[in-house]
C-alpha atoms as one frame of an Amber mdcrd trajectory, in Angstrom:
protein
 197.682  87.566 256.223 194.588  87.402 253.999 191.445  86.211 255.739 189.135
  83.832 253.938 185.590  82.609 254.520 184.072  79.879 252.363 180.582  81.077
 251.473 179.510  78.295 249.093 179.669  75.028 251.022 177.200  72.172 250.554
 176.820  69.462 253.177 175.444  65.927 252.970 171.993  67.520 253.228 172.404
  68.404 249.545 171.041  64.989 248.656 173.483  62.780 246.703 175.731  65.799
 246.092 177.460  66.976 249.268 179.711  64.341 250.826 180.466  65.734 254.302
 178.398  66.239 257.423 177.818  69.855 258.505 179.885  69.236 261.633 182.842
  68.077 259.521 182.708  71.256 257.442 182.670  73.372 260.615 185.597  71.494
 262.149 187.674  71.710 258.968 186.950  75.413 258.443 188.111  76.074 261.992
 191.217  73.935 261.495 192.113  75.888 258.329 191.633  79.212 260.097 188.611
  80.438 258.153 187.047  83.661 259.394 183.562  82.199 258.850 181.697  79.486
 256.970 178.542  79.653 254.886 176.414  76.496 254.647 174.048  76.597 251.667
 172.493  73.271 250.721 170.472  72.853 247.552 166.846  73.911 248.065 166.866
  73.168 251.791 167.949  74.479 255.168 167.826  71.022 256.747 171.516  70.930
 257.641 171.896  74.329 259.237 170.785  73.304 262.741 173.587  70.758 263.094
 176.022  73.268 261.629 174.796  75.953 264.040 175.249  73.710 267.077 178.751
  72.700 265.969 179.792  76.270 265.101 178.483  77.646 268.396 180.356  74.972
 270.323 183.595  75.544 268.407 183.376  79.349 268.249 183.171  79.711 264.457
 180.946  82.292 262.820 178.344  80.581 260.631 176.170  81.974 257.842 173.040
  79.910 257.222 171.237  79.950 253.902 170.280  77.856 250.913 171.385  77.319
 247.332 168.242  77.894 245.295 167.851  76.204 241.924 165.602  77.919 239.366
 163.862  76.569 236.283 164.481  79.785 234.366 167.742  81.073 235.810 171.074
  80.285 237.469 171.611  78.915 240.955 171.520  81.603 243.641 172.941  81.239
 247.140 170.664  83.179 249.494 171.761  84.295 252.972 169.115  86.031 255.123
 170.392  89.287 256.576 167.854  89.393 259.410 164.963  87.494 261.011 162.503
  88.725 258.390 164.809  87.575 255.586 164.930  84.113 257.149 161.153  83.985
 257.105 161.098  84.938 253.429 163.667  82.270 252.569 161.607  79.622 254.371
 158.443  80.740 252.568 160.289  80.564 249.252 161.414  76.995 249.925 157.927
  75.980 251.075 156.473  77.408 247.867 158.923  75.505 245.665 158.503  72.205
 247.502 154.727  72.516 247.427 154.821  72.582 243.622 157.031  69.532 243.214
 156.969  65.823 243.922 158.641  64.421 247.029 162.200  65.748 247.536 161.771
  68.144 244.596 161.608  71.941 244.473 160.305  74.045 241.589 161.172  77.720
 241.695 161.182  80.538 239.171 162.909  83.898 239.312 159.549  85.600 239.826
 159.329  83.783 243.162 162.703  85.138 244.239 161.689  88.649 243.237 158.730
  88.456 245.632 160.875  87.362 248.594 164.331  88.876 247.931 164.136  91.731
 250.442 166.442  91.257 253.410 168.761  88.801 251.659 172.348  88.739 250.440
 172.511  86.836 247.149 175.484  85.184 245.461 174.631  84.366 241.846 176.506
  81.258 240.682 177.486  81.292 236.993 177.368  78.393 234.508 180.578  76.864
 233.094 180.720  79.758 230.646 178.713  82.978 231.252 176.622  83.578 228.133
 174.117  86.279 227.154 171.254  84.451 228.861 173.164  84.390 232.146 174.027
  88.079 231.810 170.331  88.879 231.356 169.416  86.812 234.438 172.117  88.540
 236.481 170.792  91.974 235.522 167.276  90.873 236.412 168.261  89.508 239.817
 170.177  92.718 240.555 166.864  94.577 240.315 165.102  92.496 242.966 166.052
  94.784 245.851 168.570  92.448 247.518 172.341  92.810 247.862 173.886  90.880
 244.952 177.351  89.468 244.305 178.605  87.299 241.452 180.253  84.083 242.620
 183.561  83.031 241.086 185.117  79.593 241.536 188.126  78.103 239.791 187.168
  75.242 237.454 190.735  74.072 236.789 189.973  74.005 233.060 192.110  75.303
 230.155 189.844  78.348 229.765 189.859  79.155 233.495 191.756  82.438 233.192
 189.539  83.656 230.350 186.406  82.658 232.247 187.495  84.533 235.379 188.250
  87.612 233.290 184.816  87.379 231.659 183.136  87.089 235.061 185.002  90.125
 236.363 183.859  92.148 233.351 180.301  90.900 233.752 180.147  91.729 237.461
 180.358  95.474 236.786 178.859  97.287 239.752 178.069  93.930 241.382 181.209
  92.768 243.143 182.876  89.487 242.237 183.236  87.223 245.302 185.604  84.269
 245.553 184.224  80.838 246.488 185.440  77.273 246.054 181.949  75.779 245.586
 182.671  73.119 248.200 181.137  69.626 248.154 183.264  67.956 250.858 185.414
  69.075 253.743 188.717  67.372 252.803 190.323  65.768 249.718 189.936  62.282
 251.204 186.155  62.542 250.810 186.303  62.848 246.992 185.740  59.093 246.336
 182.517  59.169 248.358 181.308  62.150 246.365 181.965  60.191 243.154 179.902
  57.279 244.467 177.052  59.605 245.437 177.102  61.170 241.960 176.837  57.687
 240.440 173.875  56.818 242.661 172.237  60.060 241.607 172.641  59.208 237.911
 172.016  55.474 238.259 175.349  54.340 236.862 178.604  52.724 237.940 181.950
  54.467 238.395 183.147  52.901 235.146 180.098  54.240 233.300 180.026  57.713
 234.883 182.506  59.460 232.603 181.937  63.222 232.444 179.131  63.019 234.988
 181.819  62.954 237.688 183.668  66.068 238.771 186.712  66.576 236.505 188.963
  67.313 239.493 189.232  66.731 243.231 189.473  70.364 244.337 185.987  71.034
 245.680 187.040  70.929 249.318 187.782  73.584 251.916 191.140  75.268 251.313
 193.356  77.483 253.477 193.349  81.235 252.961 196.830  81.255 251.427 195.799
  78.758 248.746 192.650  80.719 247.865 194.698  83.928 247.685 197.047  82.191
 245.236 194.153  80.962 243.096 192.691  84.476 242.904 195.943  86.371 242.415
 195.101  89.408 240.313 191.519  89.337 241.607 192.202  90.182 245.246 188.986
  92.206 245.364 187.015  88.958 244.988 188.346  87.756 248.342 187.992  91.183
 249.939 184.311  91.174 248.901 183.682  88.398 251.414 184.026  90.967 254.189
 181.137  92.921 252.653 178.893  89.870 252.838 179.962  89.069 256.402 179.140
  92.643 257.404 175.784  92.623 255.615 174.557  89.313 257.052 173.711  89.662
 260.713 171.264  86.772 261.068 172.010  83.614 263.050 169.751  80.786 264.160
 170.210  82.144 267.670 167.898  85.009 266.664 164.939  82.613 266.484 162.981
  82.256 269.703 159.745  80.503 270.535 156.754  82.805 270.125 153.533  81.773
 271.839 150.652  82.143 269.356 147.792  84.572 269.945 144.663  83.022 271.461
 141.416  84.654 270.308 138.934  84.586 273.211 135.454  86.088 273.755 135.316
  89.566 275.322 135.726  89.458 279.084 137.200  85.961 279.067 140.728  84.650
 279.480 142.280  81.629 277.740 142.424  79.829 281.092 138.755  80.434 281.848
 137.554  78.847 278.594 140.124  76.032 278.548 138.604  72.513 278.629 140.986
  71.678 281.478 140.214  74.664 283.689 139.055  73.845 287.274 135.408  72.682
 287.310 135.154  72.668 283.511 137.088  69.397 283.234 134.618  67.591 285.491
 131.578  69.111 283.745 132.838  68.038 280.305 133.894  64.552 281.497 130.567
  63.535 283.071 128.446  63.620 279.852 131.163  61.750 277.993 131.256  59.075
 280.673 127.487  58.677 280.508 127.633  58.238 276.707 130.266  55.539 277.024
 128.280  53.663 279.668 126.799  50.501 278.152 123.106  49.437 278.667 124.250
  46.149 280.233 126.307  47.927 282.876 123.435  50.348 283.507 121.041  47.435
 284.095 123.496  45.665 286.384 124.068  48.710 288.503 120.309  49.238 289.016
 119.742  45.734 290.552
């Protein structure tokens, strides 16, 4: 039986886009028998803690990352391979959010190039891969990270031609199958439509092509994904490469007490304001300053 791991899942922490809680995605992936699940919300890692807790409790392997949006390039799903890669991803997100207004994130491919080491990247193509996308893909491949090209069925008339074009474009970079998930189960599609309308400031009746053209962006069983990618079995097999390359989990992060610079011959405890004797010496002058003249005069009579 073919194993499958969804590596492009967005939760409700992708604001007004994802329509399922991280815990729901974990539970559904486990129910469907997925080998692992990758949570990658747009320009944030806010949902990964809840997903980590749920996955650890349920015994599902979880990849934590983020779907990065770029002003001059395609979306890229970034999964840190180790603790250092996680730090780079967090710095990248901090940089982008520091440039933008509240809830925004402004990133350019140059920023990714500076922080790409230690990451596994899945480049997500546009509806049709054009020359500009091909140039961006080649550029990202030179950043020093491991790179795959994501492929999701669009259920459009040109779907077969698009998948063939993506396979040709991938070249040395492996094609990897994803379903580009926005909700855990088909029943959540109506909520996703409502969230899309809120995002665009319109009603359902007015939304038109701003809504998803189909209701397939949910977690699917391995057999269904194998059917959808028949003839491109290597795209599903490539998931194992990513799972092998990404060793980082949130469990690798531990509290690290910061360094305390102290004068030569002293210890942090000795110079602490609350060390024995020091507390009383520092409190007495403060008490004298707070003492009012009236109280001083009263106490002297």
